[in-house]
N, C-alpha and C positions, 0 to 999 in steps of 0.2 A: 310232197310237203311234209315238213317237220316243224316243231316249234323250237324256240331258242333253248328250251329246257333240254332238248334231245342233242345238242351240239356236243361233239367229241372232237378230240385232236385228230386230224387226218380226214374229218368230213369234207366233202367238197359241195360248195354251194353255187348255186347259179343266180348271181346278182346282175341285173340289167344286161343279161346276155353274155357276161363274162363268167369264167369258172375261177372260184377262189377256194383255197384249201384252208382250213381252220389250223393255225399253228399253235395258238394257246386261247384260252377262255377263261372267264372268271365271272360267276354270278355275284352280283353286288346287292345288298339289301341295305340301303342307307337308313339312318334313324327317321329321316323325314322323306317322304315322297315315295314313288313306286319303285320296285325292284327293276334292275336292268342287267344286261349281259355285255360285258366288255370283252371284245375279241381282237385278235391279231391275225390278219388274212394275208395269205400269200397268193398272188396271181399265179395260176397254174401254167399259163403260157408265157406270161412276161416275167415272172419271178419277182415282181414288185411286191413289197410288204406294206400293208396299211392298217391303221387301227380303225375299227368300226364299233359303234355301240348300238345294240338293240334293246327295245323294251322287252322285259321278261314276258314270256308266253306268246310272243309275236310269231306268226307263221313264217318261215323262211323256205325257199324253193331249194332242194337238194338236187344234185346232179347224180345221174346214174353212171358211176365210174367202174369199169370192168377191169379188175386187176388179174392178169394171167402170168403163170409161169411159163417163161420162154427160155430158149437157149440161143446164145449169140453165135451166128455162123460166120459172117464176113461183112466188110465194108465194101461197098460197090461204087463208090465215088458220089452217088446221089443220096446215100444214107447208109444206114446200118440194117442188115438183114437178120431177123431174128425168126425162130422156128418155135411154134406153139407146140409144147411137149405133149399136150393131150390129144391133138389131131394131126400133127405134122405139117400144118399149114404155115407158109412162110409169109412174113410181113416186113416191109421195109419202113423203118422208123427214121424220120428226117434228123439231121444233125441237130438242129436246135432242140428237139424233144430229148435227145440223149444227153446233151449238155456235158457237164463235167464227169459224167459216168464213163465217157470214151477213154479217160485217162487210165482206166482199170479194166478195160474189157479185153479179154483174151478169147480167142476162138474156142467154142465149147463152153464158155462160162455161163452159168445159170443167173437169170435176172428176173425181175417182175416189171412187166410193162403195163402201164395204165392206159385204158382206152375209154374214150367218150364217143358214143355213136361211130364206132370203128375207127376214129382218129386218135393215133397215138399221142398222149399227153406228156408223159415222162417215163423214164427208165429208173427203176430202183434196185440197187445192187445190195448184197449183204453188207453189214457194216464194216467188215474187214475181209481182205483177200490176201492170198499168199502169192507174191511176185518174186522173180529172180532178178538180181542185180546183174545188168549186162556190162555196165562201165562205171568205174569210179577211180579216182586218184589212189595210189597206194597210201597207207597211213604212215605217218613218220615214227621212227624208232623212239621210244620214251613217251609218246602221246597216247599209249594204249589204254592208260587208266584214267585219262582225263575225260571230261564231260563234254568235249567239243564235237562239232559235227562237220560233215563234208557233204557235197552234192554227190548224188548217185543216180544213174539212169536205170530205170527198170524195163522189163520187157516190152512194155507198151511205147517206150520213148519218153515217157513222163519223168521228170526230175524230182527227186524227194531229198530231204536231208537225213543222213544216217551217222551213227557213231563212227569215229576214225578208224577203229579196228576192223571194220567189214570190208570184205574184198569182192571183187567181181565173181559171179558164180554162187554167191550166197543167197539163200532163199530168206525172205523177210516178210513179216506181216505188216500190211499197210491199212490204215483207216481210210475208207472210201469217201467219207463225208469231208475230211480235212486234208487228207494227203499226208498224214503224219505217220512216221516210223513207229510201229508198236513192239517190235521185238524180232528176233532172229527165230527161224523155223529150222529144227533139226529133222532130217528125213528118217 
């Protein structure tokens, strides 16, 4: 148990048997009346975002979430297999818990897997990863200096938008939260 004064971004709360992660919070002290805490909560399993207001100082139940450093091994059809880097135990994470992180998972990639009572909740990747472009249309002569973009397929099969001058075989940095191209990587 914790009070609303202890809330931080990323804290996981157990409200009515469901797990909610605090996305943002704000302590409000109006000129008249008691103080309160306005929060934006994201359902850990559903991904639904809701606004909830708590009176200041009220006790809220926090969930014990274990975040472990793991290495992605392979997809086996039923889910994604990760290995705990501290004890080498393997864990199969269901597709729903991996979510959009699957677009940027390569074998051997490091990730953080959040567990609640040994149930995988979500997979957290670094904010950016380096991927190789496996296919893209050639850029047109004369378009090299313009700010136009074209679709490109990266190693995982996911498609991103890249500048016209990039070619297949180029390594690029990609934002794992939005899928945006961040820049070219030189070896």
